[in-house]
N, C-alpha and C positions, 0 to 999 in steps of 0.2 A: 018566315027570311031564313035564307039559306046558309049555314055558318058550319064551323069547324066542329068537331066533340073532341076537345084536346082531353090525349090522357095520358100518366105517366105510369111506369110502375118502376121500383128499386128493390128486383127480389135479396132476400138473403144470399148470401154466400159465405164459403171458408175462406175465401182467397182476403187474406189480409192485407194485402196489397191495392186491391181496388174497389173504387166503389161504382158496382153496374147501376145502368139507368138506360129504361128500353120504354121508345116511344109507341107508345101503345092505342093512340090517337084513330080517329076516323075523319079524312078531310072529305069536303065535299069537295067533288071534280069539279062544280059547276064557279069554285070563289076561288080565287089565287092563293098559294099560299106563298108569302114573303115575310123574310129575313127571321126564321126560327131561331129561338136565341134558346139556351138555358143558363138559371141562374144558381148557383153551388153557393148553401151559405154552410159550412163547418160549423160545429159544435164551439162554444165559447168566441168566435170570431163575429165580427160586423161586416168584413171584409167580404166581399162574395167573387165568386170565380162564375165569368161570365164566357161563352163559347159559345158562335155560331153551328148551327148542327143540320142537319138535313133531314126534312121527314120520313116517319120509320125509323129512323135511327137507334141503334142498340150500340152502348158506348161504355168501356171501362175507363173510369176518370182516376189517375194514381195521385200519390202526392206529389209530382212533379208537376200534373198538370194543376192542381189545387193550390200552387205555389209554393206550399209546405219546403217543398225540397229540390236543390236548385246546383246540387254538386250528384254524379255518378246516376244520372238519371236511364241509361244506357244498359249499367252494369248492376243496380243492388237498389232497391226499390224500397223505401221506407213504409211502413205501415200506417194504414188510417185507422184512427181511431174510433171506438164505438158512440155512439151519441145520437145528438140530433142533426139530424141536417134539414135546411130550408131548402126545396129544390122547386124552380119555378122556371115554366117553360111556356113560349110564347112566342106567335106571331102577329106580323105585323095586321093591327095596331098593337101594339105591347100592352098599353093600358085598357085596351079593352078585349084582346083575345088571348085567355090564360089561364094555365090551372099553378094551385103553388100547393105542395105538400110537405108536412112535416113527416122526416123518414125517419125512424131509429134505428140505426144499425146495432147489429148486435151478433157482430164474427165473432166479436174476442170468446164471449159467452156461448157461441154454437164450439167453437172448437175447445172451449174447455169443457165443455158438457160431455163430446165427442171421446175428450183422452181420459176420463171420467171412466165412460163405460168401459173403453180399451182394460184400464187399472183393475176393475170387479172381475174380472177373468168368469166372466159367464161362461156355464156350460148348457149344452143339450139337456138338461134336466133339472128339477124345482131345487131353485137355490136355496140355501139354509137361511135361516131366521137373518143374520148378520148381514148377507147379502139382501134378503129381500127388505129389512130397513132402510140401507143403504138406497135402494133401488129407486123407495118408496119416498124418498127424500130427493133425492135425484128428480122424481120426476114432479113433485111440489116446485123444486126452484127453476126448472123447465117450463112448467105453466103460467107462473109469475112471470119470468121471461117474454112472454109470449103476450100476458096481463098486460105487462110494461108496454110492449109494442102498440097492442090495438089503445090501451090509453092514450098514446103519443099520434094514431097514427088514423084513429077513429073518434074517439072520443072527445080528442081536442082537448086535452089534458097534458099538456107536456111536460112539466112540473111534476106531478104526479107519476107519469111514467118514468121518468127519472130517476124519481125517489125509488120506486118500486125496482126501476134495474138495476140501482148500486143495492140496493139489499141482498137480490137474490145472485148476482155478480158476487159480492163478498160470502156468501153464502154457497156459493158452488166451489171458492177457492178454498174456505176451510174444511167442506167437505173433500176436494183432491188431497187437501194434505191428511188428512184422516186414511184414505185410502193409500197414504204414501206416491200419489201420482202427481202430487203439486210440488212449488217452490214452496216452503214452507219459512 
C-alpha cells in the first residue's frame, strides 16, 4: 500500500526565542497530501498549539505563535523555555497518518555551556590543572545533557530524561559561578 513516510526534526538551536521544526517526510506522489497540521504541546501545558503547514515546511515557532506572548510580538520576543515538547504532525486522515515526538529543548543549557567555555580563557596550549579539571567537569555535564535528550527522544523515558537534565543544568550553573561567569 502506497503511503507517506512522515518525519520531523527539531534541531538544537542557540536562539532562545524560537523552536525550529523541519519536515523531513518522504511523500508518495501517488497519494494526495491533504490538510497537513502540526500540534505542539509545550512543557507543563495541556493546551496544544495547532497550525496548518505546507509539506516540506521549515518553521520557527515563537512565544507569540505558541500563545504565551500576546504583546509586542513585532518588537521583543520572549524566551521559549527548555523542557519536553510533544510535537505531532499529521496529514488527513489525522488519526491514521501521523508521527509524534518528544523533543527535549536544551537551548538554555547550550548557551550556558558556551558561556562557560568563553569564561575559561582557553589558549592554544595545554591548560593548567585547574582548567583541565573544569573542562572535564564541563564535558561531564554536557554529556549528561545529551544523555537526558537521548532518554527523552530515543529511549522513551521522559521523566528520567528531565531528572538528568535538571541535575546537569544545575551543575552547569554551579560551574559557571565557580568560573566567574554566572549569576550566583
